C-alpha positions in Angstrom: 0.0 0.0 0.0 1.5 3.4 -0.9 2.3 5.8 1.9 0.3 8.6 0.2 -1.6 9.2 -3.0 1.0 11.7 -4.3 4.0 9.4 -4.8 5.3 7.3 -7.6 4.1 4.1 -5.8 0.5 5.3 -6.2 0.9 6.1 -9.9 2.1 2.5 -10.4 -1.0 0.9 -8.9 -3.5 -1.1 -10.9 -6.5 1.1 -11.6 -8.8 -0.8 -9.3 -6.5 -0.2 -6.3 -6.1 3.5 -7.0 -9.9 3.7 -7.3 -10.4 2.1 -3.9 -8.0 4.6 -2.4 -9.8 7.6 -3.8 -11.4 8.5 -0.4 -9.1 6.8 2.1 -7.0 3.7 2.3 -7.7 0.4 4.2 -5.0 -1.6 5.8 -5.2 -4.6 3.4 -6.4 -5.1 -0.2 -6.4 -8.8 -1.2 -6.4 -9.4 -4.9 -5.8 -12.1 -7.5 -5.0 -12.5 -11.1 -7.8 -13.1 -13.5 -5.3 -14.0 -16.3 -1.6 -13.6 -17.0 -1.7 -9.8 -16.9 -4.8 -8.6 -15.0 -5.7 -8.5 -11.3 -9.0 -7.8 -9.5 -9.7 -7.1 -5.9 -11.1 -9.9 -3.7 -11.6 -8.0 -0.4 -10.4 -5.1 1.6 -9.8 -5.2 5.3 -9.5 -2.4 7.8 -8.0 -3.3 11.3 -9.2 -0.6 13.7 -7.6 -0.9 17.2 -9.0 2.4 18.3 -11.6 2.9 21.0 -14.8 2.3 19.1 -17.1 5.2 20.0 -18.9 7.3 17.5 -16.3 9.6 16.0 -13.5 7.0 16.0 -15.7 4.3 14.4 -16.9 6.7 11.7 -13.3 7.9 11.0 -12.8 4.4 9.4 -16.1 4.4 7.5 -14.8 6.2 4.4 -12.3 3.3 3.9 -15.1 0.8 3.8 -17.3 3.0 1.6 -14.6 3.6 -1.0 -14.0 -0.1 -1.4 -17.7 -1.0 -1.7 -18.4 1.9 -4.1 -15.8 0.4 -6.4 -17.2 -3.1 -6.3 -14.9 -4.6 -3.7 -16.3 -6.5 -0.7 -15.0 -4.9 2.6 -14.4 -5.9 6.2 -13.9 -3.7 9.2 -12.4 -5.3 12.3 -13.3 -3.3 15.4 -13.8 -4.2 19.1 -17.4 -4.2 20.4 -16.0 -2.4 23.5 -12.6 -1.1 24.6 -11.3 0.5 27.7 -9.9 4.1 27.3 -6.3 4.2 26.2 -5.2 6.3 29.1 -5.7 3.5 31.5 -8.8 5.1 33.1 -12.0 3.4 34.0 -14.2 4.5 31.1 -15.4 1.7 28.8 -16.2 2.7 25.2 -18.9 0.7 23.3 -18.8 0.4 19.5 -21.2 2.8 18.0 -24.2 1.3 16.2 -23.5 3.9 13.5 -20.7 1.9 11.9 -22.8 -1.3 11.8 -25.8 0.6 10.4 -23.6 2.4 7.8 -22.3 -1.0 6.6 -25.8 -2.4 6.2 -26.8 0.7 4.3 -23.8 0.2 2.0 -24.9 -3.3 1.3 -28.6 -2.3 0.7 -27.5 0.3 -1.9 -24.6 -1.4 -3.7 -25.3 -5.1 -3.1 -21.6 -5.6 -2.1 -20.7 -7.4 1.1 -19.6 -4.9 3.9 -19.2 -6.6 7.2 -18.0 -5.5 10.7 -16.2 -8.2 12.6 -15.4 -8.0 16.3 -11.8 -7.5 17.3 -11.5 -10.0 20.3 -11.3 -8.4 23.7 -11.4 -9.3 27.4 -12.8 -6.7 29.8 -12.2 -4.0 27.2 -8.5 -5.0 26.6 -7.8 -6.0 23.0 -6.6 -9.6 22.5 -3.7 -9.6 20.1 -1.7 -12.3 18.3 1.5 -12.8 20.3 3.6 -9.7 20.4 1.9 -8.2 17.4 -0.7 -5.5 17.2 -3.1 -7.7 15.2 -6.2 -9.5 16.4 -5.7 -12.9 18.1 -6.4 -15.5 15.3 -7.6 -18.4 17.5 -10.7 -16.5 18.6 -14.2 -17.2 17.3 -14.6 -13.9 15.5 -11.3 -14.1 13.7 -11.9 -17.7 12.7 -15.2 -16.6 11.3 -13.4 -13.9 9.3 -10.8 -16.4 8.2 -13.6 -18.6 6.9 -15.3 -15.7 5.1 -12.0 -14.7 3.4 -11.6 -18.3 2.3 -15.1 -18.3 0.9 -14.3 -15.1 -1.0 -11.2 -16.6 -2.5 -13.1 -19.7 -3.5 -15.8 -17.6 -5.1 -13.4 -15.4 -7.0 -13.2 -17.6 -10.0 -16.9 -17.3 -10.7 -18.0 -15.1 -13.6 -20.0 -12.9 -11.2 -17.8 -13.0 -8.2 -20.0 -10.9 -5.8 -23.2 -12.8 -6.6 -21.4 -16.0 -6.1 -20.2 -14.8 -2.7 -23.7 -13.6 -1.7 -25.1 -17.1 -2.4 -22.8 -18.7 0.2 -24.3 -19.5 3.6 -21.5 -17.6 5.4 -22.4 -14.3 3.6 -26.1 -14.7 4.3 -25.4 -15.4 7.9 -23.1 -12.4 8.3 -25.7 -10.2 6.6 -28.5 -11.3 9.0 -26.1 -10.7 12.0 -25.3 -7.3 10.6 -29.0 -6.3 10.3 -29.7 -7.6 13.8 -27.0 -5.4 15.3 -27.9 -2.3 13.1 -31.6 -2.4 13.8 -31.6 -3.5 17.4 -33.8 -1.1 19.4 -34.4 0.8 16.2 -32.0 2.3 13.6 -30.1 5.5 13.9 -31.9 8.7 13.0 -31.0 12.2 12.2 -31.8 13.1 15.8 -29.8 10.2 17.1 -27.2 9.5 14.4 -25.2 7.2 16.6 -28.2 5.1 17.5 -28.2 6.3 21.1 -29.6 9.2 23.1 -26.2 10.9 23.5 -22.7 10.5 22.0 -20.0 10.3 24.7 -22.2 12.3 27.0 -22.2 15.3 24.7 -25.3 15.0 22.6 -25.5 14.3 18.9 -22.2 14.5 17.1 -21.4 17.4 14.7 -24.8 19.1 15.3 -26.6 17.2 12.6 -29.9 18.7 11.6 -32.4 18.4 8.7 -33.4 21.8 7.4 -35.5 23.3 4.6 -33.2 23.9 1.7 -34.7 27.3 1.1 -33.7 28.4 4.7 -30.1 27.1 4.1 -29.8 29.1 0.9 -31.3 32.2 2.4 -28.7 32.2 5.1 -26.0 32.0 2.4 -27.6 35.0 0.6 -27.7 37.1 3.7 -24.7 36.1 5.7 -22.0 35.2 3.2 -20.2 37.8 1.1 -21.4 37.8 -2.5 -23.7 35.0 -1.5 -26.4 35.9 -4.0 -23.8 36.0 -6.8 -22.4 32.6 -5.8 -25.8 31.0 -5.6 -26.6 32.2 -9.1 -24.2 29.4 -10.2 -25.9 26.8 -8.0 -26.8 23.6 -10.0 -30.6 23.2 -10.0 -30.6 19.7 -8.6 -29.4 21.2 -5.3 -32.1 23.9 -5.0 -34.8 21.4 -6.2 -34.4 19.2 -3.2 -36.7 20.5 -0.5 -34.6 19.5 2.5 -30.9 19.5 3.3 -29.0 17.4 5.9 -26.6 19.9 7.5 -23.6 19.0 9.7 -21.1 21.3 11.2 -17.4 20.2 11.1 -15.2 22.3 13.4 -12.1 21.8 11.2 -11.5 21.2 7.5 -7.8 20.7 6.7 -6.4 20.4 10.2 -5.6 16.9 11.4 -6.4 15.6 7.9 -10.0 16.5 8.5 -10.6 13.6 10.9 -13.1 12.5 12.1 -15.4 14.5 9.9 -14.1 13.1 6.6 -15.4 9.8 7.8 -18.7 11.2 9.2 -19.7 12.8 5.9 -19.8 9.4 4.1 -21.8 7.9 6.9 -24.3 10.7 6.9 -24.7 10.3 3.2 -25.3 6.5 3.3 -27.4 6.5 6.5 -29.7 9.4 5.7 -29.3 10.9 2.2 -28.4 8.3 -0.4 -31.2 6.4 -2.3 -29.0 5.2 -5.2 -25.5 4.4 -6.2 -24.7 7.9 -7.6 -24.2 10.9 -5.3 -26.9 12.6 -7.5 -29.4 10.0 -6.1 -30.2 11.6 -2.8 -33.4 12.4 -1.0 -31.7 15.3 0.9 -28.8 17.6 0.0 -25.7 16.8 2.0 -24.4 20.1 3.4 -21.2 20.9 5.4 -21.7 24.1 7.4 -18.1 25.2 7.9 -18.9 28.8 8.8 -16.3 28.8 11.6 -13.7 28.2 8.8 -12.5 30.3 5.9 -12.4 29.0 2.3 -8.8 30.1 2.4 -8.0 26.7 3.9 -9.1 25.0 0.6 -7.5 27.7 -1.6 -4.2 27.7 0.2 -4.1 23.9 0.3 -4.8 23.6 -3.4 -2.3 26.4 -4.2 0.4 24.6 -2.3 -0.6 21.3 -4.0 -0.4 22.9 -7.4 2.9 24.7 -6.7 4.8 21.8 -5.1 3.0 18.5 -5.9 1.4 18.9 -9.3 3.7 17.4 -12.0 2.4 19.9 -14.5 4.3 22.7 -12.8 7.7 21.3 -13.8 7.0 19.4 -17.0 8.0 15.8 -17.8 11.1 14.5 -16.0 12.4 11.0 -15.3 11.5 11.6 -11.6 7.8 12.5 -12.3 7.0 10.8 -15.6 4.6 8.3 -13.9 2.8 11.0 -11.9 2.6 13.2 -15.0 1.1 10.3 -17.1 -1.3 9.5 -14.3 -2.5 13.2 -14.0 -2.9 13.4 -17.8 -5.4 10.6 -17.6 -7.1 11.2 -14.2 -6.3 14.7 -13.1 -5.9 15.1 -9.4 -9.2 13.6 -8.3 -7.4 10.9 -6.3 -4.2 12.7 -5.4 -5.2 16.1 -3.9 -5.3 16.4 -0.1 -7.7 13.9 1.6 -10.3 16.4 3.1 -10.6 18.1 -0.3 -11.0 14.8 -2.0 -13.7 13.7 0.3 -15.7 16.9 0.5 -15.5 17.6 -3.2 -16.7 14.0 -3.9 -19.5 13.8 -1.4 -20.8 17.2 -0.3 -23.5 19.0 -2.3 -22.7 22.3 -0.6 -19.9 23.4 1.7 -20.6 26.7 3.4 -17.5 28.6 4.6 -17.4 31.9 6.6 -16.7 33.9 3.4 -17.6 31.7 0.4 -19.3 28.5 -0.7 -18.4 25.4 -2.7 -20.9 23.2 -4.4 -21.2 19.9 -6.3 -20.7 20.7 -10.0 -22.9 17.7 -10.9 
């Protein structure tokens, strides 16, 4: 796996791997050759040893989402509970949001997306020997091992994903996933994590469903040149009567985490009704009015000045990146928060400007 999407290693990747990494990268992508020259992905796996509460769980969601959107089954391994890392007494439970988000991915894309339990005892992760990986002899990891084996066995089928769905293991995991996701009712806009509060602080990111007309009126009256900017707004955004609005407190800082994971979850859980981002019942809006659009402008300016191969022309050192950018542009190589927001958000409202989905 390449260290970043900017380097030569990324430009060398098979297209299917680069596509999976367009939002964020999982820990493992298992692939196999379909003939002498070509490979296809079998499954991606994300190993999350973090405490599994709402924001930490959703920070990993974009990695699962990117895999599924590109036709690759995905697995997230995360503990059902974990004691706080500082050695204190708090015990964090895994947010229902990540299980519900995985089920919504499967409902929309018909691609397996399962969450397996990282084995734990009294909130302490069980690891394999001296490694930082899950203990393999445990029931959950043996179940994952069996599922990966089934995926490999199904890979030779003409329709790999459908062949995998037909197996008893996939159907069993799907039913288990639905049971977890819908126990005591699914998450809602008012309770996006599936509980009354998130870490004792109420709903995360101030998520609210608002009339689109009200959101746009605030842009007109509170953002400089708001009316001029909205004159360019694509009609499909204004035509949706309601908008799901969340409020990140940072954009570029700390690689945008955890909000760059949350936006994908909010999309799948509450907005998306089809495979394309145009197929939404609500607009997906990031209200970043505590942040200036200069964060995006400065970041893209720095990217273009120092990282874009077009700035220096073709050289032996950058010829792979140059060829990649000729074909794909910088959709998959620009900074991660900009990649994700520009891919998923219908509207981003900054303190001084707006950005919107160009369609």
